[in-house]
N, C-alpha and C positions, 0 to 999 in steps of 0.2 A: 153794646148789640149793634149800634151804626156804622154804616159800612164804611160813611168819611172817613169816621173819626179812626176804624181800625187802619184807613189808608194814612191818614197824617201820622199815624203810629209808627206803622212801616217804613213811611218818608222818612220820619226822623230818625230812625233806628241805623237808617244808613248812614248817619252822618255823626251820630250820639250815640253813647251808651244809655240802654235805658231801663228802668228798674221799677219795681211794685210800689206802688202809696196806699198800701195797706187800709181800707176802710175803719173806722173808727171803731165797729163793732167786732172786725178783726180780730183785734187787742184781748180779746174775753173769750172770743168761739173760734178754735181752734181749724173749723170747716170751715169759715168765709176766707182766712187765708189761703187754706189751702185751691180753694175754688177761684180766687182771685188768682191766683199764681200760674192756675193752670190755663187760665180764661187768656192771659197775657201772652204766655208761651205760646199759646195756638196763634193769637194775632201775629206774633213776631216769629214763631217758626225758628225756636232756640230756646235754650233756657234763661233764665231770669236769676239774676245774682246778686243783683242791688234792690236796697230797700230805704224808704223813710216813711217812719211812723206818721199815719196821720194826729193833726194836732201836738206833733211830739211827743205823741203817747208811748211813756216806757214803764212797765211794770219788771222790775229784776227779782230775779233773772226772768221771770217766764216770757217775755216779749224776745229777747236774745235768744232763748232757749227753742222757742219757735220757731224763730228765724233759720235755726241751725238744723232743726227739725226738716225743714223745708228748700235746703240746700242754697242759702242765701247765705253769700260768703263776704258781703257789704254793707253797711251800714250808716246812712246819714243822718240820725236822729238826734246824736250828742249834741245839745245847745240850748240856751235858754231860750223861753217864749218871751218873757219881760224884760230882759236886757243883753247887752252884748257883751260875749268875753265866753269863758272855755268851762264849760260844766267839768269837764273831766279834766281839766286845770294844766291841759296840754295841750298844742297844734299840731301834733303827730300822730296820723293813725296809730293804732295798737289793736291787737287783739284780745276780746273779751275774755277775762280772766273768771271762770266759774268757780266761787269762794266754796259751794255744797259741793262740788266734785275736787277741789284743787287743782285745776288744771285747768289752761289756756285753750281757747277753742278755736276752730276755724272763722270764725267770724269777726271780721276786721271792723273796727268802729272808728267812722272818720268824723271828729268833732268838727264843727262849722264856728266860726267867730261871730258872725252877726245875721241876722236874719233883718230883711227891711222890713216888716211888721211888727218887730221889737219896736226899731226906731220910730216907725211913725204909731202905733197905735197905745204900745206901754208908755215908752219914752217921750211921746210926743214932739218930737224933733222933725222939722222943716228937710227938706232934701239939702240946701245949702248948710245946716249943721250936720247933718248925717253924712258928706263926705269928709266934714273935718273930723269927726269921730270915727272914720273907718280908715282914711290913708294912714292915721298913725298907729293904728293897729297891724296893717301892713306892713310897717316899718319896722315892729316888735316882732314879727312874726319871723321875718327876715333874717332879724339877728339872731333867732336861736334855730335858723335853718328848720323853720318849721312850715307846715301846708297852710296856704288860705283857703278855706272853704267858708261860703257864705250861700246863703240859704235867700232864694225867690221866686217869689209866687208869679204866674202868667199874667195876671189882670198888672201887677205893678210896674211893667215894662208896656204897657199898653199908652201912657202919658195920657190917660182919658179921667176926667172929672179930677176924684179924688189922689189919682195916684200922678198930676200935672209935676212932674220935676225929677220922678224919680227914675226913670229912663235915663236920662243923664246922669244921675247918680249912677248907676250902675255901669253905664258907659263909663265914667271915669275913673271908676273902680276899679274896673278890668285894665285901661289903659294900665293904670298906675301899678298892678298888680304883676302886670305882663311885663313891664320896663323892668320891675324889681325880681323878675323871675319868681314869686311866690304863689302862683297858681300850681294848682294839680291838673 
């Protein structure tokens, strides 16, 4: 409802792709996700095609089927909360395969390799150690011609309080990945 936040979202959409971050409750209530997507589309004045589930909450195949029902084409939820690595066993995007219907769907899943909260909260890693774990992962992804996707939250880039030092990790990671041409 905030006009300032709506303005910020519109401004960001001029420079980056914007997607929906459905509420935690939307995973079990289909009406919530419909409403949330509709509100974001009104702010953007364009269709919303990207998604990442709150708290990485996935229920198979319900979550992905719900996204497909709402014309979401790309999802960035596939990853671990408590560790780094590939939950789907691959660093390349793939189309979700519906086992019930025995067919590929139009939903492209983009697995992520690392989330800063996994390193900090679950693995109890300090910023200097985080970069030591991230850079070799980028190298391995490059070897298989994969795509390096990472998940970062706004506050972790603030360099404020508990996030001091993490902005530098992000910057080094981006610089290294760009140099090694593994970012999408």
